[in-house]
NUFI-630669 format. One record per atom (N, C-alpha, C): residue in one letter; x, y, z. Coordinates in pm, whole numbers, plus 50000, padded with zeros to 5 digits. Layout:
# NUFI-630669
AXYZ;...
This chain:
# NUFI-630669
M838462055909276;M839642063009325;M839442065909473;S840452062609552;S840362065209696;S840592079909725;L840232084009846;L840422097909884;L841902101609891;V842782091709904;V844212094409907;V844622101309777;N844032097109667;N844372102609536;N843502114409496;K842572118109576;K841672129109542;K842292142509577;S841762152609516;S842282166109537;S841932171409676;K842622182309712;K842332188909840;K840872193109846;K840362198209735;K838972202709731;K838022191009755;Q838282179609695;Q837432167909713;Q837482163109858;K838652163709919;K838772159610059;K838002169210150;R838122182010121;R837382192210199;R835882189810187;E835402187210066;E833982184610045;E833542171810116;A834392161610115;A834082149110186;A833992151610336;L834872160010388;L834832163410531;L833552171010565;L833162180510481;L831932188110506;L830712178910499;A830692169810402;A829562160410390;A829482151210511;A830622146310555;A830642137510673;A830222145210798;A830702157610810;A830322165910924;A828822168210926;L828252171310812;L826802173610806;L826042161310854;E826412149810803;E825732137410840;E825852134710990;L827042136111043;L827262133211185;L826672143811277;F826802156411241;F826202167011323;F824682165511325;A824092162611210;A822632161011203;A822172149211286;G822962138511285;G822562126411356;G822922126111502;Q824072131811539;Q824562130611676;Q824552143911752;G824522154811680;G824592167911744;G825972174011729;L826032187011743;L827292194311723;L828352190411826;N827942187911948;N828912185012053;N829312170312058;R828422161412021;R828712147112032;R829552141811917;A829412147411798;A830192142611683;A831622147811697;S832572138711697;S833972142711716;S834672144711582;T835772152011586;T836542154011464;T837102140811414;A837452131711503;A837952118611463;A836882110811388;Q835642111211436;Q834542104511367;Q834312110711229;I834402123911222;I834172130911094;I835242126810994;A836512126911037;A837612123010948;A837432108610902;K837102099810994;K836912085710959;K835772084110859;R834642090810883;R833492090010791;R833862095410653;A834722105710650;A835152111610523;A836212103210453;G836782093610526;G837812085110467;G839182091710460;V839442100610555;V840742107410558;V841332106410699;A842602109510710;A843262109710841;A842802121910921;S842842120711053;S842442131911138;S843232144511108;G844522142811078;G845362154211046;G844872161710922;T844272154310830;T843742160610708;T842622170210743;L841792166510840;L840722175610882;L841322188810930;F842392187911009;F842982200111064;F843852207610963;F844152201210851;F844802208310741;F843782217910677;H842532213510669;H841472221410605;H840772231010701;F840692227210826;F839972235210927;F840832235711053;N841072247511105;N841932249011222;N841322243111348;S840002241911351;S839322236911470;S837962231311431;K837342224711525;K835992219811502;K835052231611479;E835262242311553;E834422254211536;E834542259911395;E835742260211341;E835922265111204;E835202256011104;L835252243111127;L834532233511043;L833032236111050;I832522238111169;I831092240711187;I830702253611114;H831512263911127;H831212276611059;H831272275210908;A832242267510858;A832332265310713;A831112257710662;L830682247910739;L829482240310701;L828252249310705;F828152257710806;F827032267110814;F827002276010689;E828142281610651;E828192290410534;E827782283010407;Q828232270510395;Q827882262510277;Q826372260010272;V825812255610382;V824382252410386;V823542265010371;R823932275710440;R823202288310429;R823182293210284;G824302291710215;G824362295710074;G823412287709987;R823332274710013;R822402266009937;R820952270009965;I820652272610091;I819292276410128;I818932289710063;E819802299410073;E819532312710015;E819312311609865;E820112303409798;E819962301409653;E818602295209621;A818232285009696;A816942278309674;A815772287609705;L815952295809807;L814902305009851;L814442314209740;V815372319709665;V815052329909564;V815032324509422;S815092311409406;S815242305309273;S814152309409173;D812942311509218;D811862315209126;D811142328009169;V811852336609239;V811282349009290;V811872360709213;E810992369609169;E811442381609099;E810962393809177;A811812403909184;A811492416009261;A810242423009211;K809892421309085;K808712428009030;K807392421309070;M807462409609129;M806242402509172;M805612409909290;P804302408709306;P803662414409425;P804272408109552;V804292415709660;V804902411209785;V804302398009832;R802982396909827;R802342384609872;R802872372509795;E802962373609662;E803442362509581;E804912359309613;Q805712369809632;Q807122367509670;Q807212360109802;M806442364609901;M806492358310033;M806032343710027;I804942341209955;I804442327409942;I805502318609876;R806132323709772;R807172315809704;R808382313609793;L808802324009864;L809952322609953;L809682312410063;L808512313410125;L808152303910231;L808002289810176;S807412288510058;S807272275409994;S808642269509962;N809512277809906;N810862273209871;N811632268809995;L811472276310104;L812152272810228;L811662259410281;L810362257810287;L809812245110336;L810192233610242;R810092235710114;R810462225310016;R811932221310036;Y812782231110056;Y814212228110076;Y814422220110204;F813802224310312;F813962217110438;F813452202810429;L812352200710358;L811812187110343;L812722178510256;A813352184610157;A814242177110067;A815612174710129;H815972182510230;H817302181610292;H817182181410445;P816642170610500;P816412170210645;P817702171310728;D818822165910679;D820062167210755;D820492181910763;E820332189110654;E820692203310655;E819762211010749;F818482207510749;F817552214010842;F817972211610987;R818242198911020;R818632195711158;R819922203011197;F820882203311105;F822132210311134;F821872225211158;M821122231511069;M820892246011081;M820152249411210;E819202241111246;E818462243711370;E819392242411491;Q820222232011492;Q821172230411603;Q822142242111608;F822652246011492;F823622257011486;F822992269911537;H821782272711492;H821112285311528;H821012287011679;F820762276211750;F820552277011894;F821782272611975;S822942272011911;S824152267311980;S825102278712014;A826062275412098;A827112285012131;A828042287412012;Y828002278711912;Y828822280611792;Y828302292111705;N827082296111726;N826482306611643;N826982320311689;T828222322811656;T828812335811687;T828822344711563;L828352339211451;L828322346711326;L827082355511323;N827082365311234;N825882373411216;N824782364511163;R823642365411222;R822512357511175;R821922364311053;E822022357510939;E821662363510811;E820202368010804;L819322360910870;L817912365010862;L817682378110935;H818602382011022;H818462394311097;H819252405711034;S819712403710912;S820502414110847;S819842418110716;D820202429910671;D819652434810544;D820182427110424;K821172418310445;K821732410510335;K820782399610288;S819872395310372;S818942384710338;S817792390410256;Y817502384010144;Y816402388410059;Y815082388110135;L814872377410209;L813632375810284;L813482386710390;H814542389410462;H814482399910564;H814192413510500;G814872416310390;G814632429010319;G813202430210270;L812652419210220;L811262419210174;L810312421610291;M810592415510405;M809742417610522;M809772432310566;L810942438310564;L811042452410601;L810252461310506;R810372458710376;R809612466610277;R808112464510295;A807712452110317;A806282449010334;A805732455610459;K806542456510563;K806122463110687;K805972478110663;E806942483910595;E806892498210563;E805682501610475;D805342492510383;D804212494610293;D802882490410355;K802932486510482;K801732482610558;K801002470510496;I801802461410440;I801252449010384;I801242438210491;I802252438610577;I802302429110689;I802252436910820;K802092429710928;K801952435911060;K803142444911094;D802862455211169;D803912464011220;D804382458311354;A805352449411344;A805852442511463;A807372441711450;P808062439411562;P809522437711555;P809892426111461;S811052427211398;S811492417011302;S811502403011363;L811952402011486;L812002388811550;L810602382811562;C809632391011592;C808242386311601;C807742381911462;L808022389811361;L807592386311224;L808232373211179;E809502371511211;E810182359111175;E809562347111247;A809212348911373;A808572338111448;A807222334411386;L806472344611346;L805172342111283;L805332334911149;A806312339311070;A806522333510937;A807112319610944;F808142318011027;F808892305511026;F808382295111124;G807592299111221;G807092289411319;G806412277411255;P805402279511171;P804742268011107;P805682260211013;I806552267410943;I807492261010850;I808442251810926;V809042257111032;V810002249511111;V809332237711180;T808142239811231;T807432228811298;T807182217211202;L806742220311082;L806482209710985;L807782203010942;A808822210910917;A810112205210879;A810672196410990;K810502200711114;K810962192911229;K810212179611238;E808932180111218;E808102168011222;E808582157911117;Y808882163010999;Y809362154310891;Y810782149210919;A811682158310953;A813092154610972;A813292145311091;N812572147511199;N812792139811321;N811892127611335;C810722128011274;C809772117011291;C809452109611162;G809852115411049;G809562109110920;G808102110310879;T807372119310943;T805952121010910;T805802125410765;P805022118210686;P804822122210546;P804092135710540;I804512144310448;I803902157310430;I803242157610294;D801912157710293;D801212157910164;D801052172310114;K800572173609991;K800442186609926;K799532196010006;H798412190710056;H797472198910133;H798132204410260;T798842195910331;T799512200310454;T800572210810422;F801332208410317;F802362217810273;F801742231510244;E800722231710159;E800092244310118;E799402251210235;T798772243610322;T798102249410439;T799122255810533;T800252249510549;T801302254810636;T801862267910582;V802142268310453;V802652280610392;V801602291610401;S800362288110376;S799272297910385;S799132303210528;A799262294410625;A799172298710766;A800302308310801;S801482305710747;S802602314810770;S802312328610714;W801792329110591;W801452342010531;W800332348810609;D799292341110645;D798162346910719;D798602353010851;A799602346910914;A800102352211042;A800812365611023;L801382367710906;L802132380010877;L801252391510830;K800302388310744;K799572399010674;K798692407110769;R798412419510725;R797512428010802;R796092423910780;
């Protein structure tokens, strides 16, 4: 069945999938709405039926990807677990997700450092499970007493570097490298 006969929802999803692929490969500024519509198999006007602007499309894609990441992050984490175990699982889940979804990683990294990032950054809000856990761990003197931005840099620096190496260079990541990276992230945080 062609996209002509598909539902509005299917067309919207096709546009988001095409946008992800093109933004990840070409960048947020270089990928045009015409290219996205063509890749999705719809007319350019269809894109603007679903999204008022390229910026709205980018924000919708960010929300979709952020939701997937947040879901994957907490998939096997329970609040009753010790903080260390929760943090190790969260960091492992994040790295595992980025390695399994390199286009989403590239998109999120570009978005985070772009002028399009006018939305509240979820990692800097109490709405994020990981951020809330870091605050509790800091209060309980389990991790360093440092500003949140510093703690995030310590935790995510090794994770992002490894994900970037994989996504941009195709470097294979073996189990030892994966576990060592997650462990280094935790070691950087703990007291």
